[in-house]
Structure formats: C-alpha cells, structure tokens
C-alpha positions as CSV (number, residue, x, y, z in Angstrom):
1,M,21.2,-9.1,-12.2
2,A,21.4,-6.5,-9.7
3,E,20.0,-5.8,-5.8
4,I,18.0,-2.9,-5.5
5,S,15.7,-1.8,-2.4
6,M,12.3,-0.3,-2.7
7,A,13.5,3.1,-1.8
8,Q,15.6,3.0,-5.1
9,A,12.9,1.7,-7.0
10,L,10.5,4.5,-6.1
11,N,13.0,7.0,-6.7
12,A,14.0,5.7,-9.9
13,A,10.2,5.8,-11.0
14,L,10.1,9.0,-9.7
15,G,13.3,9.9,-11.9
16,D,12.1,8.6,-14.9
17,A,8.2,10.3,-14.9
18,L,10.1,13.4,-14.4
19,T,12.3,12.8,-17.4
20,E,9.3,11.5,-19.7
21,D,6.5,14.1,-18.7
22,P,7.5,17.7,-18.2
23,N,4.2,18.2,-16.6
24,V,5.1,15.9,-13.7
25,V,6.4,17.6,-10.4
26,V,7.5,16.2,-7.1
27,F,6.9,18.5,-4.0
28,G,6.7,18.0,0.0
29,E,8.4,18.4,3.3
30,D,12.4,17.7,2.7
31,V,11.8,16.0,-0.6
32,G,14.5,18.5,-2.3
33,A,18.3,19.1,-1.2
34,L,17.5,16.7,1.8
35,G,15.9,14.0,-0.4
36,G,13.3,13.0,1.8
37,V,13.4,11.6,5.3
38,F,13.7,8.0,3.4
39,R,15.9,9.3,0.7
40,V,13.5,8.1,-1.7
41,T,13.7,11.7,-3.7
42,D,17.3,11.6,-3.5
43,G,19.1,13.5,-6.4
44,L,16.1,14.6,-8.3
45,T,16.4,18.1,-7.3
46,A,19.7,18.2,-8.5
47,K,19.1,16.5,-11.6
48,F,15.6,18.3,-12.4
49,G,16.1,21.7,-10.9
50,E,13.9,23.3,-8.2
51,Q,11.0,24.2,-10.4
52,R,10.4,20.4,-10.8
53,C,11.2,19.0,-7.3
54,F,10.9,21.1,-4.2
55,D,10.6,21.6,-0.6
56,T,7.2,23.1,0.9
57,P,6.3,24.8,4.3
58,L,5.1,21.8,6.9
59,A,1.6,22.6,6.1
60,E,0.3,19.3,4.5
61,S,-3.3,20.6,3.9
62,G,-1.5,23.2,1.8
63,I,0.5,20.7,0.0
64,V,-2.6,18.7,-0.8
65,G,-4.4,21.9,-1.9
66,M,-1.7,23.1,-4.1
67,A,-1.6,20.0,-5.8
68,V,-5.2,20.1,-6.6
69,G,-5.0,23.5,-8.3
70,M,-1.8,22.3,-10.2
71,A,-3.8,19.1,-11.4
72,M,-6.6,21.1,-12.4
73,N,-4.4,23.2,-14.5
74,G,-2.6,20.5,-16.5
75,L,0.2,19.5,-14.2
76,R,0.7,15.7,-12.7
77,P,1.8,16.9,-9.2
78,V,3.4,13.9,-7.1
79,V,3.2,15.0,-3.1
80,E,4.6,13.2,-0.3
81,M,3.2,13.3,3.2
82,Q,6.5,12.3,5.0
83,F,4.7,10.2,7.6
84,D,1.3,8.3,7.6
85,A,-0.4,10.2,10.2
86,F,1.2,13.6,9.1
87,A,-1.2,13.3,6.2
88,F,-4.5,13.7,8.7
89,P,-4.4,17.7,8.2
90,A,-4.9,17.0,4.8
91,F,-7.7,14.6,5.3
92,E,-10.0,17.1,4.4
93,Q,-8.7,18.5,1.1
94,I,-8.3,14.7,0.1
95,V,-12.1,13.6,0.9
96,S,-13.9,17.0,-0.1
97,H,-11.9,17.8,-3.2
98,V,-9.2,15.5,-4.4
99,A,-11.8,12.6,-4.1
100,K,-14.9,14.6,-5.7
101,M,-13.6,16.8,-8.1
102,R,-14.2,14.3,-11.3
103,N,-17.8,13.5,-10.0
104,R,-18.5,17.0,-9.0
105,T,-17.6,18.5,-12.6
106,R,-19.7,15.5,-14.1
107,G,-16.4,14.4,-15.5
108,A,-15.2,17.6,-16.8
109,I,-12.3,18.2,-14.4
110,A,-9.8,15.3,-13.5
111,L,-7.1,15.2,-10.9
112,P,-4.4,13.5,-12.2
113,M,-2.3,13.5,-9.0
114,V,-0.5,11.1,-6.6
115,I,-0.3,11.4,-2.8
116,R,2.8,9.4,-1.4
117,V,2.2,8.4,2.0
118,P,5.2,6.5,3.8
119,Y,2.9,4.1,6.3
120,A,2.8,1.3,8.9
121,G,5.1,0.2,11.5
122,G,7.9,-2.1,11.9
123,I,10.7,0.8,12.5
124,G,10.5,1.6,16.1
125,G,8.5,4.7,15.5
126,V,6.4,6.6,18.1
127,E,3.0,7.4,17.7
128,H,2.4,9.7,14.4
129,H,5.0,7.9,12.6
130,S,3.6,4.3,12.4
131,D,-0.2,4.5,11.6
132,S,-1.8,2.1,9.0
133,S,-4.4,4.6,7.4
134,E,-5.1,2.9,4.4
135,A,-9.1,2.3,5.6
136,Y,-9.9,6.1,5.6
137,Y,-8.7,6.6,1.9
138,A,-10.3,3.0,0.7
139,H,-13.6,4.1,2.2
140,T,-13.7,7.1,0.2
141,P,-15.0,6.9,-3.4
142,G,-13.1,8.5,-6.1
143,L,-9.5,7.3,-4.6
144,T,-7.4,4.6,-5.9
145,V,-5.6,3.3,-3.2
146,V,-2.7,1.3,-4.1
147,T,0.6,-0.2,-1.6
148,P,3.5,-2.6,-3.2
149,A,5.3,-5.3,-1.3
150,T,8.1,-5.7,-3.9
151,V,10.7,-3.9,-5.6
152,A,9.5,-4.5,-8.7
153,D,5.7,-3.5,-8.1
154,A,6.9,-0.3,-6.3
155,Y,8.6,0.6,-9.5
156,S,5.4,-0.5,-11.9
157,L,2.7,0.8,-9.4
158,L,4.1,4.2,-9.1
159,R,4.9,5.0,-12.7
160,E,1.5,3.9,-13.6
161,A,0.0,5.9,-10.4
162,I,1.7,8.9,-12.0
163,E,0.4,8.1,-15.3
164,Y,-3.4,7.6,-14.1
165,P,-5.9,9.9,-14.9
166,D,-7.6,10.2,-11.2
167,P,-6.1,10.6,-7.8
168,V,-4.1,7.7,-6.5
169,V,-3.1,7.7,-2.6
170,F,0.4,5.3,-2.8
171,L,1.0,3.7,0.2
172,E,4.6,2.8,0.7
173,P,5.7,0.3,3.5
174,K,8.4,2.1,5.5
175,R,9.6,-1.2,6.9
176,L,10.3,-2.5,3.2
177,Y,11.9,0.5,1.7
178,W,15.5,-0.9,2.7
179,G,14.8,-4.5,1.6
180,K,16.7,-5.4,-1.3
181,E,15.9,-7.9,-4.1
182,E,17.2,-9.1,-6.9
183,V,15.6,-7.7,-10.0
184,P,16.8,-8.0,-13.9
185,R,15.5,-4.6,-14.6
186,L,12.9,-2.0,-13.6
187,T,9.8,-2.4,-15.8
188,R,5.8,-2.7,-15.8
189,T,4.5,-5.5,-13.7
190,Q,0.6,-6.1,-13.5
191,P,-1.8,-3.1,-13.9
192,F,-4.0,-1.6,-10.8
193,G,-6.7,-3.8,-9.8
194,R,-4.7,-7.2,-10.4
195,A,-3.5,-9.1,-7.2
196,V,-1.0,-11.6,-7.7
197,V,-0.3,-15.0,-6.1
198,R,2.9,-14.7,-4.3
199,R,2.9,-18.6,-3.3
200,E,0.9,-21.5,-4.6
201,G,-0.8,-23.5,-2.1
202,S,-3.6,-26.1,-1.4
203,D,-4.7,-26.0,2.1
204,A,-5.6,-22.2,2.7
205,T,-5.2,-18.9,1.4
206,L,-3.7,-16.0,3.3
207,I,-4.4,-12.8,1.9
208,A,-2.3,-9.5,2.4
209,Y,-1.1,-6.2,1.1
210,G,1.7,-4.0,1.8
211,P,3.8,-4.7,4.7
212,S,2.0,-7.8,5.4
213,V,3.0,-9.8,2.6
214,P,6.4,-10.8,3.8
215,V,4.9,-11.8,7.1
216,A,2.4,-14.0,4.8
217,M,5.2,-15.5,3.1
218,E,7.3,-16.2,6.0
219,A,4.3,-17.9,7.8
220,A,3.8,-20.3,4.4
221,E,7.2,-21.3,4.5
222,A,7.0,-22.1,8.2
223,A,3.7,-24.0,7.5
224,V,5.8,-26.7,5.6
225,E,7.0,-28.1,8.6
226,E,3.5,-28.5,9.8
227,G,2.6,-30.1,6.6
228,W,0.3,-27.3,5.5
229,S,0.1,-25.8,2.0
230,L,-0.6,-22.1,2.4
231,E,-1.3,-20.0,-1.0
232,V,-0.3,-16.1,-0.5
233,V,-2.2,-13.4,-2.4
234,D,-1.0,-9.9,-2.5
235,L,-3.4,-7.8,-3.3
236,R,-1.2,-4.8,-4.8
237,T,-4.3,-2.4,-4.9
238,I,-6.9,-2.2,-2.4
239,V,-8.9,0.0,-4.6
240,P,-9.7,-1.3,-7.2
241,F,-10.2,-4.9,-5.6
242,D,-9.3,-8.0,-7.6
243,D,-12.3,-10.0,-6.1
244,E,-11.3,-12.5,-9.1
245,T,-8.2,-13.6,-8.0
246,V,-9.0,-13.7,-4.3
247,T,-12.2,-15.6,-5.0
248,A,-10.5,-18.1,-7.2
249,S,-8.0,-18.9,-4.7
250,V,-10.4,-19.1,-1.7
251,M,-12.3,-21.5,-3.8
252,K,-9.7,-23.8,-4.4
253,T,-8.2,-24.1,-0.7
254,G,-11.2,-23.8,1.0
255,R,-10.1,-21.8,3.9
256,A,-8.8,-18.0,4.1
257,V,-6.9,-15.8,6.4
258,V,-6.6,-12.2,6.3
259,V,-3.2,-10.8,7.3
260,A,-2.9,-6.9,7.8
261,E,-1.1,-4.4,10.0
262,A,-3.6,-2.1,10.8
263,H,-6.4,-2.4,13.5
264,G,-8.7,-4.9,12.8
265,F,-12.1,-3.2,13.6
266,A,-14.1,-1.9,10.8
267,G,-10.7,-2.1,8.6
268,V,-9.5,-3.3,5.3
269,S,-9.2,-6.6,6.8
270,A,-12.9,-6.7,7.8
271,E,-13.9,-5.7,4.5
272,I,-12.0,-8.5,2.6
273,A,-13.0,-10.9,5.3
274,A,-16.8,-9.9,4.2
275,R,-15.9,-10.2,0.8
276,V,-14.5,-13.5,0.6
277,G,-17.8,-14.8,2.9
278,E,-20.1,-13.4,0.3
279,R,-18.6,-14.9,-2.6
280,C,-17.1,-18.2,-1.4
281,F,-19.6,-19.3,1.2
282,H,-20.1,-22.6,-0.1
283,A,-16.9,-23.0,-0.7
284,L,-15.4,-22.2,2.7
285,E,-14.3,-25.1,5.2
286,A,-14.2,-22.9,8.1
287,P,-15.0,-19.2,9.0
288,V,-12.7,-16.7,7.4
289,R,-10.0,-15.5,9.9
290,R,-8.0,-12.2,10.6
291,V,-4.6,-11.6,11.9
292,S,-4.2,-7.9,12.6
293,G,-3.0,-5.0,14.5
294,L,-4.5,-4.4,18.1
295,D,-7.0,-2.1,18.3
296,V,-5.5,0.2,20.4
297,P,-3.2,3.6,19.5
298,Y,0.2,2.5,17.9
299,P,2.2,1.4,21.1
300,P,5.6,2.6,21.9
301,P,8.7,0.9,19.9
302,K,9.3,-1.5,22.7
303,L,6.1,-2.6,22.5
304,E,5.4,-2.6,19.0
305,H,6.2,-6.4,18.3
306,H,3.5,-7.3,20.4
307,H,1.0,-5.1,18.1
308,L,2.2,-6.2,14.6
309,P,1.2,-9.2,13.0
310,N,3.7,-12.2,12.7
311,A,3.9,-15.6,11.3
312,D,3.2,-17.3,14.5
313,R,-0.3,-15.3,14.9
314,V,-0.7,-16.3,11.3
315,L,-0.2,-19.9,11.8
316,D,-2.1,-19.9,15.2
317,A,-5.4,-18.8,13.0
318,V,-4.6,-21.3,10.3
319,A,-4.5,-23.8,12.7
320,S,-7.8,-22.6,14.1
321,L,-8.9,-23.4,10.7
322,Q,-7.7,-26.7,10.6
323,W,-9.7,-27.5,14.0
324,E,-12.9,-26.1,12.7
325,D,-12.3,-28.6,9.9
326,A,-12.3,-31.4,12.3
C-alpha cells in the first residue's frame, strides 16, 4: 500500500483521462512544461505532447472562452485557473455561457468541460490566492460543483468530472495538495451527489466539505475527551447536494454544526443550515450552528489562523448545542 498525495492523485486522474480519451485536452497558465504552480500537471506535456497539455496566455476569460468552443466541437477541455480569485475575470464566461449553453439550446449543445480551481487558504497566501469562491458557482444553475477532501476522492471525482456530459467546477483545496494518505490503488469511489460519513457519531453531526473536512475530523477526535460522539459528513459535491445522507445523519444525532472556510454570510454554509432546518426541524434539539471564515476580505498570512475555522471553534459551537439542550 503506497502513500500518495492529493496532487499526485489529481495528476494520475488527468494522465489516465488523457490516455483513455483522445478528446481530452488540458491547458491553462503554466500547466505545460512547468507542470502548474502546484505541479498537478507535472510531466503531462512530456508524455502527451504540446497538443494535449499546453500553456495559455494570462487571460482567464480567453481560457474559458476557448474551452467553450472546444467543448461545442467535440473535445473535452480541462482548464486550470491557477488560483481561486484568478478565475473571476472568467466569471462572465462561466455564468453567461458555460452554465447556460445546454438550456439555451434546448439540450442540443452540451459543454463537457472541467474548470479546475485551486481554492481556499491555509498556505500563507495573500489575497487573490486564498479565496473560497464556491458560493458563486453553487448559486449558478447549470454548474456541477465538486470539492474533494481525500486522496481517493480527488482521483475519482476528477475522473468523473472529465467524463461528465455537462460543465463541472472542480475546486481543489490547496492546503490538502501535499497531505499524503495510504491508498491501495486509485480507483472510483462514490459518484457525484453522494456524501460520505467519514466518522460515525451519536451526539451531533459536523457537516463539512473540501478543506474543512480535516478540521471537522480533528474536532471530532478531540471531542472524545469531552465525552461527545460527533459524526462527520463529507459532502464531496456541493451541487448536486446530498440531502438524503445529511438529513439521515442529523435526524439521528439531533444536532448539527456546519464547518466551512468561506465567509458565513449568504454562503454555502447558510444554504446547508437552511436545508437542515427545513428537513430536520422536529428532530433538532438545538439550532443549527455554523463555523465559518470571518466576513472580511482574506487577511494577510500572519492573521489567517484567526480567520480560518479550527477545531477549537468547532468544539465551542458543539458546546453551545449542549447548552441549548440543557
């Protein structure tokens, strides 16, 4: 059983997709000879050639616009936005064209394309390098929004994203790129739209996704000393959302805390809390709590530990649920 990092798993997924499907192309800023800022595309140009994995100008709108034309004409482009906030110049293309093409053409034209976005903080990056932009994409009908939290899911979800018939925004947690896990072999796990219970528990449910899943797991482990049994649900895909798994967990535990790195106001965490409140109202023993990033622009590196959710903040939220029950 070998140890492999998330970056290596993503690289393997891209390599396997390029091998199996001649219509797959990978491109973006510095993804060619350099192998990407985070080396996720390392070695792909050398193996598959500059026609299959290549560099582009520093123009995100042009990158996505070119991918739209390619997808309309039979290719399966996989583009990289390099950093989360760097994708914003392409946002008009994504919202106005990528998300709407199938609906605009009454199903005649699909766009099988993947927009890879390294996102979120925890790496000491300055603003424009640490944004959590998932809410913008999740709020846009026509987009599938995916974010892995494990090495195995990184491989599986990216393979599925590349094969998917509609556009996928694939959010890669930057701070998880280099964490290694023992994986017997890289293969398919759960499909889109299925959350996974990462840890069983009985007292409260921690709902998390992407970079917040390890935080939730750390909090659940620490909670044992407090005598609390916390269940951890990893969403895996934000859109489609797995109401069934989340609802079943909260109905069992009677309490819920949503853990998300993004800003709390009007974010994905707010939508999750609303869905839990609507579906589990009579089973809830306390209000749904949220532990999120602060509602401020992303802070300088020396202050990001104050901004990001951590296990202590999660346990404080759990303690408030116990207090409400009392």
